[in-house]
Structure formats: structure tokens, C-alpha cells
C-alpha positions as CSV (number, residue, x, y, z in Angstrom):
1,M,-3.2,16.4,-7.8
2,T,-4.5,13.4,-6.0
3,V,-6.3,12.7,-2.7
4,L,-6.9,9.1,-1.7
5,V,-8.7,7.9,1.4
6,Q,-8.3,4.1,1.7
7,E,-8.1,1.2,4.0
8,K,-5.2,-0.6,2.3
9,N,-1.6,0.3,2.9
10,F,0.4,2.3,0.4
11,N,3.9,2.2,-0.9
12,L,5.8,5.6,-0.7
13,A,8.0,4.9,-3.7
14,D,4.9,4.1,-5.8
15,E,3.1,7.2,-4.6
16,I,6.1,9.5,-5.3
17,N,6.5,8.0,-8.8
18,Q,2.9,9.1,-9.5
19,L,3.9,12.8,-9.0
20,K,3.9,14.7,-12.3
21,T,7.6,15.5,-12.7
22,A,8.5,14.5,-16.2
23,D,8.6,18.1,-17.7
24,G,11.8,19.0,-15.9
25,A,10.1,21.8,-13.8
26,T,10.4,19.9,-10.5
27,G,13.3,20.9,-8.3
28,A,12.1,19.4,-5.1
29,I,9.8,16.6,-3.8
30,I,9.0,16.6,-0.2
31,S,7.2,13.7,1.5
32,F,5.9,13.0,5.0
33,I,4.6,9.7,6.4
34,G,2.6,9.5,9.6
35,I,3.1,6.2,11.5
36,V,1.3,4.6,14.4
37,R,3.8,5.0,17.2
38,G,3.6,3.1,20.5
39,D,3.5,5.1,23.7
40,K,2.1,4.2,27.1
41,S,-0.1,1.2,26.6
42,L,-1.2,1.8,23.0
43,K,-1.6,-1.3,20.9
44,A,-3.5,-0.1,17.9
45,L,-5.5,2.8,16.4
46,E,-8.8,2.7,14.7
47,L,-9.7,5.6,12.3
48,E,-13.3,6.2,11.3
49,H,-14.7,8.8,8.8
50,Y,-17.6,9.8,6.6
51,P,-16.2,9.3,3.0
52,K,-17.7,12.2,1.2
53,M,-17.1,14.6,4.1
54,T,-13.5,13.5,4.4
55,F,-12.7,13.6,0.7
56,T,-14.2,17.1,0.4
57,A,-12.1,18.4,3.4
58,L,-8.9,16.9,2.1
59,E,-9.5,18.3,-1.4
60,E,-10.1,21.7,0.2
61,I,-6.8,21.6,2.1
62,K,-5.0,20.6,-1.0
63,N,-6.6,23.3,-3.1
64,K,-5.7,26.0,-0.5
65,A,-2.1,24.9,-0.7
66,L,-2.1,25.1,-4.4
67,K,-3.3,28.7,-4.2
68,K,-0.6,29.7,-1.7
69,W,2.4,28.1,-3.4
70,N,3.6,27.4,-6.9
71,L,3.3,23.6,-6.8
72,I,3.6,21.1,-9.6
73,D,1.8,18.2,-7.9
74,V,0.4,17.1,-4.6
75,R,-0.5,13.6,-3.3
76,I,-2.4,13.0,-0.1
77,V,-3.1,9.4,1.0
78,H,-4.9,8.9,4.3
79,R,-5.9,5.5,5.6
80,F,-8.8,4.4,7.8
81,G,-9.7,1.3,9.7
82,H,-7.7,-0.7,12.2
83,L,-4.0,0.1,12.2
84,S,-1.3,-1.6,14.3
85,L,1.8,-0.2,15.8
86,G,4.4,0.8,13.1
87,E,1.8,0.9,10.3
88,Q,1.6,3.9,8.0
89,I,-1.4,6.2,8.7
90,M,-1.0,8.8,6.0
91,M,1.3,10.5,3.6
92,V,1.7,13.9,1.9
93,A,4.0,14.4,-1.1
94,V,4.6,17.7,-2.7
95,A,6.5,18.5,-5.9
96,A,7.5,22.1,-6.6
97,P,10.1,24.0,-8.6
98,H,12.0,24.9,-5.4
99,R,12.6,23.2,-2.0
100,R,11.4,26.1,0.2
101,E,7.9,26.1,-1.3
102,A,7.7,22.3,-1.2
103,F,8.7,22.2,2.5
104,E,6.3,25.0,3.4
105,A,3.4,23.5,1.4
106,A,3.9,20.1,2.9
107,D,4.0,21.6,6.4
108,Y,0.9,23.6,5.8
109,I,-1.0,20.5,4.5
110,M,0.1,18.5,7.5
111,D,-1.0,21.2,10.0
112,F,-4.4,21.3,8.4
113,L,-4.8,17.6,8.1
114,K,-4.0,17.2,11.8
115,S,-6.7,19.7,12.8
116,R,-9.3,19.9,10.0
117,A,-9.5,16.4,8.4
118,P,-12.6,14.8,9.7
119,F,-11.3,11.5,11.1
120,W,-12.2,10.1,14.4
121,K,-9.5,8.2,16.2
122,K,-9.9,5.5,18.8
123,E,-6.9,4.2,20.7
124,H,-6.8,0.5,21.7
125,G,-4.6,-0.3,24.6
126,D,-4.0,-2.4,27.7
127,N,-6.8,-0.8,29.6
128,G,-9.4,-0.9,26.8
129,S,-10.3,1.6,24.1
130,V,-10.9,5.4,24.2
131,W,-11.8,8.0,21.6
132,V,-9.1,10.6,21.3
133,N,-9.9,14.3,21.8
134,A,-8.5,17.1,19.6
135,N,-5.0,18.2,20.6
136,P,-4.9,22.0,21.5
137,E,-1.3,22.1,20.1
138,D,-2.6,21.1,16.7
139,E,-4.9,24.2,16.7
140,K,-2.0,26.4,17.8
141,S,0.0,25.3,14.8
142,L,-2.6,26.8,12.4
143,A,-2.0,30.3,13.7
144,R,1.2,30.6,11.7
145,W,-0.7,30.2,8.5
């Protein structure tokens, strides 16, 4: 059960290999990677955070998922700093006995990361830089949980 907040990039295969699955109880591993996508005039993102606050919030999200579902392992990796188009921002990987709980837990974690993880995002584009406001759709996604 790991939460990492780091500036350096990560390798998905390496991260998935870190999941505790050797005992034969794992029936599903679900992973999600968020990537900096280009739209409009976006050239790069900059993510800032307060380390202790961020780590605590991500740990809390992970622990709530562990209480809701029968999970074998969870890995959350979230990057900060300057990220160019196409770079990985974050990943969630969930190992569980069955696919449904793995999918649901990964979806739950993603919804809460989008709306509750204390990262501040600045978009850099053709017309300068601007801090990004919270997306109301992200808050609506929480209502189902």
C-alpha cells in the first residue's frame, strides 16, 4: 500500500510489479495513468503542492478505499513540477481478488484525487500562464460515492 509524490517520472510496469500479488489471491489489477493532454493553446502544466498536506490527503483517500473494498494492494503515484504535453501526471493501480472491486476502487480513488488532492495547477500556453480553478464536474462525480 504505497503513496508516492514525486517530481521524477515513473514506469507503469515497474509500479505494477511492486503490487503485492505473489500469494495467488489477486484476480485483477486495474491501472490508470493521467497524461498532460494538449488542448487549445496549452504547452505545459506546472503542479505545486505542500508535501505533508498532499501526502496526508492521498493516504486518507487510499485508506478510505481500503475500507470500502476488499483490496490486496494499492499504489498511487502523483507527480509535481513542470510537465510537458504527453508526460505522465499520475497513476493509480489497484490489486483485488475480483475485477469489479478493482475497477470500482480505482474509479473511487481517481474521483477523490481529482477533487480532494491538494495540488495547484498552472497552465502554460501561447497567451501566458494561468492558475486552473476547480472543475464543478469533478465535484459532481463524488456524489455517487
